[in-house]
mmCIF entry with sequence, helices, sheets and N, C-alpha, C, O atoms, coordinates in Angstrom:
data_MODEL
# 
_entry.id   MODEL 
# 
_entity.id                         1 
_entity.type                       polymer 
_entity.pdbx_number_of_molecules   1 
# 
_entity_poly.entity_id                      1 
_entity_poly.type                           'polypeptide(L)' 
_entity_poly.nstd_linkage                   no 
_entity_poly.nstd_monomer                   no 
_entity_poly.pdbx_seq_one_letter_code       MNETECLAYVALFILTILLLLTNHLILATVAIVPYVLASFKYSFPQKKSTTRQ 
_entity_poly.pdbx_seq_one_letter_code_can   MNETECLAYVALFILTILLLLTNHLILATVAIVPYVLASFKYSFPQKKSTTRQ 
_entity_poly.pdbx_strand_id                 A 
# 
loop_
_entity_poly_seq.entity_id 
_entity_poly_seq.num 
_entity_poly_seq.mon_id 
_entity_poly_seq.hetero 
1 1  MET n 
1 2  ASN n 
1 3  GLU n 
1 4  THR n 
1 5  GLU n 
1 6  CYS n 
1 7  LEU n 
1 8  ALA n 
1 9  TYR n 
1 10 VAL n 
1 11 ALA n 
1 12 LEU n 
1 13 PHE n 
1 14 ILE n 
1 15 LEU n 
1 16 THR n 
1 17 ILE n 
1 18 LEU n 
1 19 LEU n 
1 20 LEU n 
1 21 LEU n 
1 22 THR n 
1 23 ASN n 
1 24 HIS n 
1 25 LEU n 
1 26 ILE n 
1 27 LEU n 
1 28 ALA n 
1 29 THR n 
1 30 VAL n 
1 31 ALA n 
1 32 ILE n 
1 33 VAL n 
1 34 PRO n 
1 35 TYR n 
1 36 VAL n 
1 37 LEU n 
1 38 ALA n 
1 39 SER n 
1 40 PHE n 
1 41 LYS n 
1 42 TYR n 
1 43 SER n 
1 44 PHE n 
1 45 PRO n 
1 46 GLN n 
1 47 LYS n 
1 48 LYS n 
1 49 SER n 
1 50 THR n 
1 51 THR n 
1 52 ARG n 
1 53 GLN n 
# 
_struct_asym.id          A 
_struct_asym.entity_id   1 
# 
loop_
_struct_conf.conf_type_id 
_struct_conf.id 
_struct_conf.pdbx_PDB_helix_id 
_struct_conf.beg_label_comp_id 
_struct_conf.beg_label_asym_id 
_struct_conf.beg_label_seq_id 
_struct_conf.pdbx_beg_PDB_ins_code 
_struct_conf.end_label_comp_id 
_struct_conf.end_label_asym_id 
_struct_conf.end_label_seq_id 
_struct_conf.pdbx_end_PDB_ins_code 
_struct_conf.beg_auth_comp_id 
_struct_conf.beg_auth_asym_id 
_struct_conf.beg_auth_seq_id 
_struct_conf.end_auth_comp_id 
_struct_conf.end_auth_asym_id 
_struct_conf.end_auth_seq_id 
_struct_conf.pdbx_PDB_helix_class 
_struct_conf.details 
_struct_conf.pdbx_PDB_helix_length 
HELX_P HELX_P1 AA1 GLU A 3  ? LEU A 21 ? GLU A 3  LEU A 21 1 ? 19 
HELX_P HELX_P2 AA2 LEU A 25 ? SER A 43 ? LEU A 25 SER A 43 1 ? 19 
# 
_struct_conf_type.id          HELX_P 
_struct_conf_type.criteria    ? 
_struct_conf_type.reference   ? 
# 
loop_
_atom_site.group_PDB 
_atom_site.id 
_atom_site.type_symbol 
_atom_site.label_atom_id 
_atom_site.label_alt_id 
_atom_site.label_comp_id 
_atom_site.label_asym_id 
_atom_site.label_entity_id 
_atom_site.label_seq_id 
_atom_site.pdbx_PDB_ins_code 
_atom_site.Cartn_x 
_atom_site.Cartn_y 
_atom_site.Cartn_z 
_atom_site.occupancy 
_atom_site.B_iso_or_equiv 
_atom_site.pdbx_formal_charge 
_atom_site.auth_seq_id 
_atom_site.auth_comp_id 
_atom_site.auth_asym_id 
_atom_site.auth_atom_id 
_atom_site.pdbx_PDB_model_num 
ATOM 1   N N  . MET A 1 1  ? -4.217 -5.948  -3.999  1.00 0.00 ? 1  MET A N  1 
ATOM 2   C CA . MET A 1 1  ? -3.359 -5.631  -2.899  1.00 0.00 ? 1  MET A CA 1 
ATOM 3   C C  . MET A 1 1  ? -3.064 -6.910  -2.139  1.00 0.00 ? 1  MET A C  1 
ATOM 4   O O  . MET A 1 1  ? -3.973 -7.642  -1.749  1.00 0.00 ? 1  MET A O  1 
ATOM 5   N N  . ASN A 1 2  ? -1.821 -7.159  -1.941  1.00 0.00 ? 2  ASN A N  1 
ATOM 6   C CA . ASN A 1 2  ? -1.477 -8.408  -1.226  1.00 0.00 ? 2  ASN A CA 1 
ATOM 7   C C  . ASN A 1 2  ? -1.280 -8.118  0.270   1.00 0.00 ? 2  ASN A C  1 
ATOM 8   O O  . ASN A 1 2  ? -1.360 -6.976  0.722   1.00 0.00 ? 2  ASN A O  1 
ATOM 9   N N  . GLU A 1 3  ? -1.029 -9.165  0.993   1.00 0.00 ? 3  GLU A N  1 
ATOM 10  C CA . GLU A 1 3  ? -0.942 -9.079  2.480   1.00 0.00 ? 3  GLU A CA 1 
ATOM 11  C C  . GLU A 1 3  ? 0.219  -8.193  2.931   1.00 0.00 ? 3  GLU A C  1 
ATOM 12  O O  . GLU A 1 3  ? 0.106  -7.474  3.924   1.00 0.00 ? 3  GLU A O  1 
ATOM 13  N N  . THR A 1 4  ? 1.327  -8.245  2.204   1.00 0.00 ? 4  THR A N  1 
ATOM 14  C CA . THR A 1 4  ? 2.482  -7.458  2.586   1.00 0.00 ? 4  THR A CA 1 
ATOM 15  C C  . THR A 1 4  ? 2.207  -5.953  2.419   1.00 0.00 ? 4  THR A C  1 
ATOM 16  O O  . THR A 1 4  ? 2.606  -5.142  3.255   1.00 0.00 ? 4  THR A O  1 
ATOM 17  N N  . GLU A 1 5  ? 1.525  -5.602  1.337   1.00 0.00 ? 5  GLU A N  1 
ATOM 18  C CA . GLU A 1 5  ? 1.172  -4.192  1.138   1.00 0.00 ? 5  GLU A CA 1 
ATOM 19  C C  . GLU A 1 5  ? 0.218  -3.715  2.213   1.00 0.00 ? 5  GLU A C  1 
ATOM 20  O O  . GLU A 1 5  ? 0.361  -2.600  2.712   1.00 0.00 ? 5  GLU A O  1 
ATOM 21  N N  . CYS A 1 6  ? -0.752 -4.536  2.578   1.00 0.00 ? 6  CYS A N  1 
ATOM 22  C CA . CYS A 1 6  ? -1.700 -4.174  3.627   1.00 0.00 ? 6  CYS A CA 1 
ATOM 23  C C  . CYS A 1 6  ? -0.988 -3.913  4.940   1.00 0.00 ? 6  CYS A C  1 
ATOM 24  O O  . CYS A 1 6  ? -1.293 -2.953  5.648   1.00 0.00 ? 6  CYS A O  1 
ATOM 25  N N  . LEU A 1 7  ? -0.034 -4.780  5.256   1.00 0.00 ? 7  LEU A N  1 
ATOM 26  C CA . LEU A 1 7  ? 0.716  -4.630  6.496   1.00 0.00 ? 7  LEU A CA 1 
ATOM 27  C C  . LEU A 1 7  ? 1.545  -3.328  6.480   1.00 0.00 ? 7  LEU A C  1 
ATOM 28  O O  . LEU A 1 7  ? 1.630  -2.625  7.487   1.00 0.00 ? 7  LEU A O  1 
ATOM 29  N N  . ALA A 1 8  ? 2.140  -3.030  5.343   1.00 0.00 ? 8  ALA A N  1 
ATOM 30  C CA . ALA A 1 8  ? 2.930  -1.810  5.205   1.00 0.00 ? 8  ALA A CA 1 
ATOM 31  C C  . ALA A 1 8  ? 2.052  -0.566  5.372   1.00 0.00 ? 8  ALA A C  1 
ATOM 32  O O  . ALA A 1 8  ? 2.459  0.396   6.024   1.00 0.00 ? 8  ALA A O  1 
ATOM 33  N N  . TYR A 1 9  ? 0.845  -0.583  4.783   1.00 0.00 ? 9  TYR A N  1 
ATOM 34  C CA . TYR A 1 9  ? -0.049 0.581   4.899   1.00 0.00 ? 9  TYR A CA 1 
ATOM 35  C C  . TYR A 1 9  ? -0.515 0.775   6.328   1.00 0.00 ? 9  TYR A C  1 
ATOM 36  O O  . TYR A 1 9  ? -0.613 1.905   6.806   1.00 0.00 ? 9  TYR A O  1 
ATOM 37  N N  . VAL A 1 10 ? -0.802 -0.324  7.013   1.00 0.00 ? 10 VAL A N  1 
ATOM 38  C CA . VAL A 1 10 ? -1.219 -0.217  8.419   1.00 0.00 ? 10 VAL A CA 1 
ATOM 39  C C  . VAL A 1 10 ? -0.070 0.312   9.256   1.00 0.00 ? 10 VAL A C  1 
ATOM 40  O O  . VAL A 1 10 ? -0.284 1.153   10.129  1.00 0.00 ? 10 VAL A O  1 
ATOM 41  N N  . ALA A 1 11 ? 1.139  -0.158  9.012   1.00 0.00 ? 11 ALA A N  1 
ATOM 42  C CA . ALA A 1 11 ? 2.311  0.323   9.758   1.00 0.00 ? 11 ALA A CA 1 
ATOM 43  C C  . ALA A 1 11 ? 2.537  1.808   9.523   1.00 0.00 ? 11 ALA A C  1 
ATOM 44  O O  . ALA A 1 11 ? 2.818  2.546   10.467  1.00 0.00 ? 11 ALA A O  1 
ATOM 45  N N  . LEU A 1 12 ? 2.419  2.253   8.288   1.00 0.00 ? 12 LEU A N  1 
ATOM 46  C CA . LEU A 1 12 ? 2.595  3.680   7.988   1.00 0.00 ? 12 LEU A CA 1 
ATOM 47  C C  . LEU A 1 12 ? 1.518  4.508   8.652   1.00 0.00 ? 12 LEU A C  1 
ATOM 48  O O  . LEU A 1 12 ? 1.802  5.592   9.161   1.00 0.00 ? 12 LEU A O  1 
ATOM 49  N N  . PHE A 1 13 ? 0.285  4.021   8.658   1.00 0.00 ? 13 PHE A N  1 
ATOM 50  C CA . PHE A 1 13 ? -0.806 4.745   9.281   1.00 0.00 ? 13 PHE A CA 1 
ATOM 51  C C  . PHE A 1 13 ? -0.590 4.888   10.792  1.00 0.00 ? 13 PHE A C  1 
ATOM 52  O O  . PHE A 1 13 ? -0.770 5.968   11.356  1.00 0.00 ? 13 PHE A O  1 
ATOM 53  N N  . ILE A 1 14 ? -0.203 3.783   11.435  1.00 0.00 ? 14 ILE A N  1 
ATOM 54  C CA . ILE A 1 14 ? 0.056  3.825   12.873  1.00 0.00 ? 14 ILE A CA 1 
ATOM 55  C C  . ILE A 1 14 ? 1.229  4.754   13.179  1.00 0.00 ? 14 ILE A C  1 
ATOM 56  O O  . ILE A 1 14 ? 1.167  5.536   14.128  1.00 0.00 ? 14 ILE A O  1 
ATOM 57  N N  . LEU A 1 15 ? 2.290  4.677   12.390  1.00 0.00 ? 15 LEU A N  1 
ATOM 58  C CA . LEU A 1 15 ? 3.446  5.549   12.580  1.00 0.00 ? 15 LEU A CA 1 
ATOM 59  C C  . LEU A 1 15 ? 3.052  7.012   12.463  1.00 0.00 ? 15 LEU A C  1 
ATOM 60  O O  . LEU A 1 15 ? 3.483  7.838   13.268  1.00 0.00 ? 15 LEU A O  1 
ATOM 61  N N  . THR A 1 16 ? 2.244  7.337   11.473  1.00 0.00 ? 16 THR A N  1 
ATOM 62  C CA . THR A 1 16 ? 1.807  8.707   11.266  1.00 0.00 ? 16 THR A CA 1 
ATOM 63  C C  . THR A 1 16 ? 0.987  9.202   12.468  1.00 0.00 ? 16 THR A C  1 
ATOM 64  O O  . THR A 1 16 ? 1.213  10.309  12.959  1.00 0.00 ? 16 THR A O  1 
ATOM 65  N N  . ILE A 1 17 ? 0.054  8.397   12.932  1.00 0.00 ? 17 ILE A N  1 
ATOM 66  C CA . ILE A 1 17 ? -0.780 8.795   14.057  1.00 0.00 ? 17 ILE A CA 1 
ATOM 67  C C  . ILE A 1 17 ? 0.083  9.012   15.326  1.00 0.00 ? 17 ILE A C  1 
ATOM 68  O O  . ILE A 1 17 ? -0.098 9.988   16.054  1.00 0.00 ? 17 ILE A O  1 
ATOM 69  N N  . LEU A 1 18 ? 1.011  8.090   15.563  1.00 0.00 ? 18 LEU A N  1 
ATOM 70  C CA . LEU A 1 18 ? 1.867  8.209   16.748  1.00 0.00 ? 18 LEU A CA 1 
ATOM 71  C C  . LEU A 1 18 ? 2.746  9.468   16.669  1.00 0.00 ? 18 LEU A C  1 
ATOM 72  O O  . LEU A 1 18 ? 2.955  10.146  17.675  1.00 0.00 ? 18 LEU A O  1 
ATOM 73  N N  . LEU A 1 19 ? 3.255  9.772   15.478  1.00 0.00 ? 19 LEU A N  1 
ATOM 74  C CA . LEU A 1 19 ? 4.088  10.975  15.331  1.00 0.00 ? 19 LEU A CA 1 
ATOM 75  C C  . LEU A 1 19 ? 3.260  12.224  15.516  1.00 0.00 ? 19 LEU A C  1 
ATOM 76  O O  . LEU A 1 19 ? 3.751  13.202  16.080  1.00 0.00 ? 19 LEU A O  1 
ATOM 77  N N  . LEU A 1 20 ? 2.011  12.227  15.057  1.00 0.00 ? 20 LEU A N  1 
ATOM 78  C CA . LEU A 1 20 ? 1.141  13.386  15.272  1.00 0.00 ? 20 LEU A CA 1 
ATOM 79  C C  . LEU A 1 20 ? 0.806  13.551  16.743  1.00 0.00 ? 20 LEU A C  1 
ATOM 80  O O  . LEU A 1 20 ? 0.741  14.676  17.239  1.00 0.00 ? 20 LEU A O  1 
ATOM 81  N N  . LEU A 1 21 ? 0.594  12.463  17.439  1.00 0.00 ? 21 LEU A N  1 
ATOM 82  C CA . LEU A 1 21 ? 0.256  12.541  18.864  1.00 0.00 ? 21 LEU A CA 1 
ATOM 83  C C  . LEU A 1 21 ? 1.434  13.026  19.706  1.00 0.00 ? 21 LEU A C  1 
ATOM 84  O O  . LEU A 1 21 ? 1.226  13.590  20.780  1.00 0.00 ? 21 LEU A O  1 
ATOM 85  N N  . THR A 1 22 ? 2.664  12.819  19.242  1.00 0.00 ? 22 THR A N  1 
ATOM 86  C CA . THR A 1 22 ? 3.831  13.255  19.985  1.00 0.00 ? 22 THR A CA 1 
ATOM 87  C C  . THR A 1 22 ? 4.383  14.563  19.439  1.00 0.00 ? 22 THR A C  1 
ATOM 88  O O  . THR A 1 22 ? 5.522  14.929  19.729  1.00 0.00 ? 22 THR A O  1 
ATOM 89  N N  . ASN A 1 23 ? 3.586  15.261  18.658  1.00 0.00 ? 23 ASN A N  1 
ATOM 90  C CA . ASN A 1 23 ? 3.917  16.595  18.106  1.00 0.00 ? 23 ASN A CA 1 
ATOM 91  C C  . ASN A 1 23 ? 5.175  16.624  17.243  1.00 0.00 ? 23 ASN A C  1 
ATOM 92  O O  . ASN A 1 23 ? 5.932  17.594  17.259  1.00 0.00 ? 23 ASN A O  1 
ATOM 93  N N  . HIS A 1 24 ? 5.383  15.558  16.498  1.00 0.00 ? 24 HIS A N  1 
ATOM 94  C CA . HIS A 1 24 ? 6.466  15.533  15.503  1.00 0.00 ? 24 HIS A CA 1 
ATOM 95  C C  . HIS A 1 24 ? 5.841  15.723  14.130  1.00 0.00 ? 24 HIS A C  1 
ATOM 96  O O  . HIS A 1 24 ? 5.710  14.774  13.357  1.00 0.00 ? 24 HIS A O  1 
ATOM 97  N N  . LEU A 1 25 ? 5.455  16.970  13.833  1.00 0.00 ? 25 LEU A N  1 
ATOM 98  C CA . LEU A 1 25 ? 4.708  17.278  12.625  1.00 0.00 ? 25 LEU A CA 1 
ATOM 99  C C  . LEU A 1 25 ? 5.473  16.990  11.358  1.00 0.00 ? 25 LEU A C  1 
ATOM 100 O O  . LEU A 1 25 ? 4.921  16.418  10.419  1.00 0.00 ? 25 LEU A O  1 
ATOM 101 N N  . ILE A 1 26 ? 6.732  17.374  11.313  1.00 0.00 ? 26 ILE A N  1 
ATOM 102 C CA . ILE A 1 26 ? 7.520  17.173  10.099  1.00 0.00 ? 26 ILE A CA 1 
ATOM 103 C C  . ILE A 1 26 ? 7.751  15.684  9.830   1.00 0.00 ? 26 ILE A C  1 
ATOM 104 O O  . ILE A 1 26 ? 7.653  15.242  8.685   1.00 0.00 ? 26 ILE A O  1 
ATOM 105 N N  . LEU A 1 27 ? 8.056  14.914  10.866  1.00 0.00 ? 27 LEU A N  1 
ATOM 106 C CA . LEU A 1 27 ? 8.247  13.485  10.672  1.00 0.00 ? 27 LEU A CA 1 
ATOM 107 C C  . LEU A 1 27 ? 6.929  12.818  10.265  1.00 0.00 ? 27 LEU A C  1 
ATOM 108 O O  . LEU A 1 27 ? 6.932  11.883  9.465   1.00 0.00 ? 27 LEU A O  1 
ATOM 109 N N  . ALA A 1 28 ? 5.827  13.281  10.798  1.00 0.00 ? 28 ALA A N  1 
ATOM 110 C CA . ALA A 1 28 ? 4.514  12.722  10.426  1.00 0.00 ? 28 ALA A CA 1 
ATOM 111 C C  . ALA A 1 28 ? 4.232  13.002  8.961   1.00 0.00 ? 28 ALA A C  1 
ATOM 112 O O  . ALA A 1 28 ? 3.694  12.146  8.257   1.00 0.00 ? 28 ALA A O  1 
ATOM 113 N N  . THR A 1 29 ? 4.592  14.199  8.493   1.00 0.00 ? 29 THR A N  1 
ATOM 114 C CA . THR A 1 29 ? 4.405  14.531  7.089   1.00 0.00 ? 29 THR A CA 1 
ATOM 115 C C  . THR A 1 29 ? 5.233  13.634  6.201   1.00 0.00 ? 29 THR A C  1 
ATOM 116 O O  . THR A 1 29 ? 4.758  13.174  5.162   1.00 0.00 ? 29 THR A O  1 
ATOM 117 N N  . VAL A 1 30 ? 6.472  13.379  6.600   1.00 0.00 ? 30 VAL A N  1 
ATOM 118 C CA . VAL A 1 30 ? 7.333  12.485  5.828   1.00 0.00 ? 30 VAL A CA 1 
ATOM 119 C C  . VAL A 1 30 ? 6.760  11.055  5.819   1.00 0.00 ? 30 VAL A C  1 
ATOM 120 O O  . VAL A 1 30 ? 6.842  10.357  4.809   1.00 0.00 ? 30 VAL A O  1 
ATOM 121 N N  . ALA A 1 31 ? 6.193  10.638  6.927   1.00 0.00 ? 31 ALA A N  1 
ATOM 122 C CA . ALA A 1 31 ? 5.635  9.279   7.021   1.00 0.00 ? 31 ALA A CA 1 
ATOM 123 C C  . ALA A 1 31 ? 4.356  9.115   6.211   1.00 0.00 ? 31 ALA A C  1 
ATOM 124 O O  . ALA A 1 31 ? 4.068  8.025   5.717   1.00 0.00 ? 31 ALA A O  1 
ATOM 125 N N  . ILE A 1 32 ? 3.586  10.198  6.072   1.00 0.00 ? 32 ILE A N  1 
ATOM 126 C CA . ILE A 1 32 ? 2.303  10.069  5.391   1.00 0.00 ? 32 ILE A CA 1 
ATOM 127 C C  . ILE A 1 32 ? 2.440  10.163  3.873   1.00 0.00 ? 32 ILE A C  1 
ATOM 128 O O  . ILE A 1 32 ? 1.532  9.748   3.153   1.00 0.00 ? 32 ILE A O  1 
ATOM 129 N N  . VAL A 1 33 ? 3.540  10.693  3.377   1.00 0.00 ? 33 VAL A N  1 
ATOM 130 C CA . VAL A 1 33 ? 3.723  10.841  1.925   1.00 0.00 ? 33 VAL A CA 1 
ATOM 131 C C  . VAL A 1 33 ? 3.646  9.493   1.209   1.00 0.00 ? 33 VAL A C  1 
ATOM 132 O O  . VAL A 1 33 ? 2.882  9.386   0.250   1.00 0.00 ? 33 VAL A O  1 
ATOM 133 N N  . PRO A 1 34 ? 4.390  8.454   1.615   1.00 0.00 ? 34 PRO A N  1 
ATOM 134 C CA . PRO A 1 34 ? 4.255  7.173   0.908   1.00 0.00 ? 34 PRO A CA 1 
ATOM 135 C C  . PRO A 1 34 ? 2.870  6.554   1.065   1.00 0.00 ? 34 PRO A C  1 
ATOM 136 O O  . PRO A 1 34 ? 2.398  5.849   0.173   1.00 0.00 ? 34 PRO A O  1 
ATOM 137 N N  . TYR A 1 35 ? 2.223  6.813   2.190   1.00 0.00 ? 35 TYR A N  1 
ATOM 138 C CA . TYR A 1 35 ? 0.861  6.305   2.415   1.00 0.00 ? 35 TYR A CA 1 
ATOM 139 C C  . TYR A 1 35 ? -0.107 6.927   1.398   1.00 0.00 ? 35 TYR A C  1 
ATOM 140 O O  . TYR A 1 35 ? -0.932 6.224   0.814   1.00 0.00 ? 35 TYR A O  1 
ATOM 141 N N  . VAL A 1 36 ? -0.005 8.219   1.195   1.00 0.00 ? 36 VAL A N  1 
ATOM 142 C CA . VAL A 1 36 ? -0.874 8.900   0.227   1.00 0.00 ? 36 VAL A CA 1 
ATOM 143 C C  . VAL A 1 36 ? -0.540 8.487   -1.175  1.00 0.00 ? 36 VAL A C  1 
ATOM 144 O O  . VAL A 1 36 ? -1.449 8.252   -1.972  1.00 0.00 ? 36 VAL A O  1 
ATOM 145 N N  . LEU A 1 37 ? 0.738  8.386   -1.517  1.00 0.00 ? 37 LEU A N  1 
ATOM 146 C CA . LEU A 1 37 ? 1.105  7.971   -2.872  1.00 0.00 ? 37 LEU A CA 1 
ATOM 147 C C  . LEU A 1 37 ? 0.627  6.551   -3.181  1.00 0.00 ? 37 LEU A C  1 
ATOM 148 O O  . LEU A 1 37 ? 0.209  6.249   -4.298  1.00 0.00 ? 37 LEU A O  1 
ATOM 149 N N  . ALA A 1 38 ? 0.698  5.697   -2.176  1.00 0.00 ? 38 ALA A N  1 
ATOM 150 C CA . ALA A 1 38 ? 0.234  4.313   -2.370  1.00 0.00 ? 38 ALA A CA 1 
ATOM 151 C C  . ALA A 1 38 ? -1.286 4.282   -2.559  1.00 0.00 ? 38 ALA A C  1 
ATOM 152 O O  . ALA A 1 38 ? -1.798 3.438   -3.294  1.00 0.00 ? 38 ALA A O  1 
ATOM 153 N N  . SER A 1 39 ? -2.003 5.184   -1.910  1.00 0.00 ? 39 SER A N  1 
ATOM 154 C CA . SER A 1 39 ? -3.442 5.177   -2.061  1.00 0.00 ? 39 SER A CA 1 
ATOM 155 C C  . SER A 1 39 ? -3.856 5.565   -3.495  1.00 0.00 ? 39 SER A C  1 
ATOM 156 O O  . SER A 1 39 ? -4.887 5.115   -3.995  1.00 0.00 ? 39 SER A O  1 
ATOM 157 N N  . PHE A 1 40 ? -3.036 6.403   -4.142  1.00 0.00 ? 40 PHE A N  1 
ATOM 158 C CA . PHE A 1 40 ? -3.319 6.766   -5.536  1.00 0.00 ? 40 PHE A CA 1 
ATOM 159 C C  . PHE A 1 40 ? -3.172 5.552   -6.457  1.00 0.00 ? 40 PHE A C  1 
ATOM 160 O O  . PHE A 1 40 ? -3.839 5.483   -7.489  1.00 0.00 ? 40 PHE A O  1 
ATOM 161 N N  . LYS A 1 41 ? -2.335 4.624   -6.111  1.00 0.00 ? 41 LYS A N  1 
ATOM 162 C CA . LYS A 1 41 ? -2.114 3.433   -6.934  1.00 0.00 ? 41 LYS A CA 1 
ATOM 163 C C  . LYS A 1 41 ? -3.407 2.647   -7.109  1.00 0.00 ? 41 LYS A C  1 
ATOM 164 O O  . LYS A 1 41 ? -3.663 2.086   -8.174  1.00 0.00 ? 41 LYS A O  1 
ATOM 165 N N  . TYR A 1 42 ? -4.229 2.611   -6.044  1.00 0.00 ? 42 TYR A N  1 
ATOM 166 C CA . TYR A 1 42 ? -5.461 1.821   -6.096  1.00 0.00 ? 42 TYR A CA 1 
ATOM 167 C C  . TYR A 1 42 ? -6.691 2.673   -6.297  1.00 0.00 ? 42 TYR A C  1 
ATOM 168 O O  . TYR A 1 42 ? -7.800 2.139   -6.331  1.00 0.00 ? 42 TYR A O  1 
ATOM 169 N N  . SER A 1 43 ? -6.537 3.990   -6.432  1.00 0.00 ? 43 SER A N  1 
ATOM 170 C CA . SER A 1 43 ? -7.684 4.870   -6.609  1.00 0.00 ? 43 SER A CA 1 
ATOM 171 C C  . SER A 1 43 ? -8.214 4.873   -8.032  1.00 0.00 ? 43 SER A C  1 
ATOM 172 O O  . SER A 1 43 ? -9.404 5.087   -8.264  1.00 0.00 ? 43 SER A O  1 
ATOM 173 N N  . PHE A 1 44 ? -7.325 4.636   -8.974  1.00 0.00 ? 44 PHE A N  1 
ATOM 174 C CA . PHE A 1 44 ? -7.700 4.708   -10.372 1.00 0.00 ? 44 PHE A CA 1 
ATOM 175 C C  . PHE A 1 44 ? -7.702 3.321   -10.982 1.00 0.00 ? 44 PHE A C  1 
ATOM 176 O O  . PHE A 1 44 ? -6.845 2.498   -10.661 1.00 0.00 ? 44 PHE A O  1 
ATOM 177 N N  . PRO A 1 45 ? -8.654 3.055   -11.855 1.00 0.00 ? 45 PRO A N  1 
ATOM 178 C CA . PRO A 1 45 ? -8.716 1.725   -12.469 1.00 0.00 ? 45 PRO A CA 1 
ATOM 179 C C  . PRO A 1 45 ? -7.466 1.441   -13.300 1.00 0.00 ? 45 PRO A C  1 
ATOM 180 O O  . PRO A 1 45 ? -6.941 2.321   -13.982 1.00 0.00 ? 45 PRO A O  1 
ATOM 181 N N  . GLN A 1 46 ? -7.014 0.226   -13.230 1.00 0.00 ? 46 GLN A N  1 
ATOM 182 C CA . GLN A 1 46 ? -5.831 -0.182  -13.979 1.00 0.00 ? 46 GLN A CA 1 
ATOM 183 C C  . GLN A 1 46 ? -6.277 -0.740  -15.314 1.00 0.00 ? 46 GLN A C  1 
ATOM 184 O O  . GLN A 1 46 ? -7.256 -1.480  -15.409 1.00 0.00 ? 46 GLN A O  1 
ATOM 185 N N  . LYS A 1 47 ? -5.523 -0.362  -16.356 1.00 0.00 ? 47 LYS A N  1 
ATOM 186 C CA . LYS A 1 47 ? -5.815 -0.916  -17.654 1.00 0.00 ? 47 LYS A CA 1 
ATOM 187 C C  . LYS A 1 47 ? -5.247 -2.332  -17.737 1.00 0.00 ? 47 LYS A C  1 
ATOM 188 O O  . LYS A 1 47 ? -4.085 -2.561  -17.401 1.00 0.00 ? 47 LYS A O  1 
ATOM 189 N N  . LYS A 1 48 ? -6.052 -3.257  -18.174 1.00 0.00 ? 48 LYS A N  1 
ATOM 190 C CA . LYS A 1 48 ? -5.570 -4.614  -18.346 1.00 0.00 ? 48 LYS A CA 1 
ATOM 191 C C  . LYS A 1 48 ? -5.081 -4.771  -19.770 1.00 0.00 ? 48 LYS A C  1 
ATOM 192 O O  . LYS A 1 48 ? -5.770 -4.415  -20.726 1.00 0.00 ? 48 LYS A O  1 
ATOM 193 N N  . SER A 1 49 ? -3.884 -5.309  -19.895 1.00 0.00 ? 49 SER A N  1 
ATOM 194 C CA . SER A 1 49 ? -3.363 -5.497  -21.240 1.00 0.00 ? 49 SER A CA 1 
ATOM 195 C C  . SER A 1 49 ? -3.995 -6.735  -21.866 1.00 0.00 ? 49 SER A C  1 
ATOM 196 O O  . SER A 1 49 ? -4.075 -7.801  -21.256 1.00 0.00 ? 49 SER A O  1 
ATOM 197 N N  . THR A 1 50 ? -4.428 -6.556  -23.072 1.00 0.00 ? 50 THR A N  1 
ATOM 198 C CA . THR A 1 50 ? -5.039 -7.658  -23.794 1.00 0.00 ? 50 THR A CA 1 
ATOM 199 C C  . THR A 1 50 ? -4.042 -8.152  -24.834 1.00 0.00 ? 50 THR A C  1 
ATOM 200 O O  . THR A 1 50 ? -3.577 -7.405  -25.693 1.00 0.00 ? 50 THR A O  1 
ATOM 201 N N  . THR A 1 51 ? -3.745 -9.396  -24.725 1.00 0.00 ? 51 THR A N  1 
ATOM 202 C CA . THR A 1 51 ? -2.812 -9.979  -25.697 1.00 0.00 ? 51 THR A CA 1 
ATOM 203 C C  . THR A 1 51 ? -3.530 -11.041 -26.520 1.00 0.00 ? 51 THR A C  1 
ATOM 204 O O  . THR A 1 51 ? -4.349 -11.808 -26.013 1.00 0.00 ? 51 THR A O  1 
ATOM 205 N N  . ARG A 1 52 ? -3.206 -11.057 -27.763 1.00 0.00 ? 52 ARG A N  1 
ATOM 206 C CA . ARG A 1 52 ? -3.802 -12.076 -28.642 1.00 0.00 ? 52 ARG A CA 1 
ATOM 207 C C  . ARG A 1 52 ? -2.964 -13.332 -28.581 1.00 0.00 ? 52 ARG A C  1 
ATOM 208 O O  . ARG A 1 52 ? -1.733 -13.308 -28.588 1.00 0.00 ? 52 ARG A O  1 
ATOM 209 N N  . GLN A 1 53 ? -3.680 -14.408 -28.523 1.00 0.00 ? 53 GLN A N  1 
ATOM 210 C CA . GLN A 1 53 ? -2.973 -15.689 -28.479 1.00 0.00 ? 53 GLN A CA 1 
ATOM 211 C C  . GLN A 1 53 ? -3.352 -16.528 -29.684 1.00 0.00 ? 53 GLN A C  1 
ATOM 212 O O  . GLN A 1 53 ? -2.864 -17.648 -29.834 1.00 0.00 ? 53 GLN A O  1 
# 
């Protein structure tokens, strides 16, 4: 995970919390979807391709 991705995840998390605190439930749900999908990207081990040289 690079620095840009970390910043995006933090921004999405803060946006989601702020929307929940202001009772915008549907917007918070829309904001949390990419956050959850991105978490799946790093939840499972990635296969490394082995190439013969």
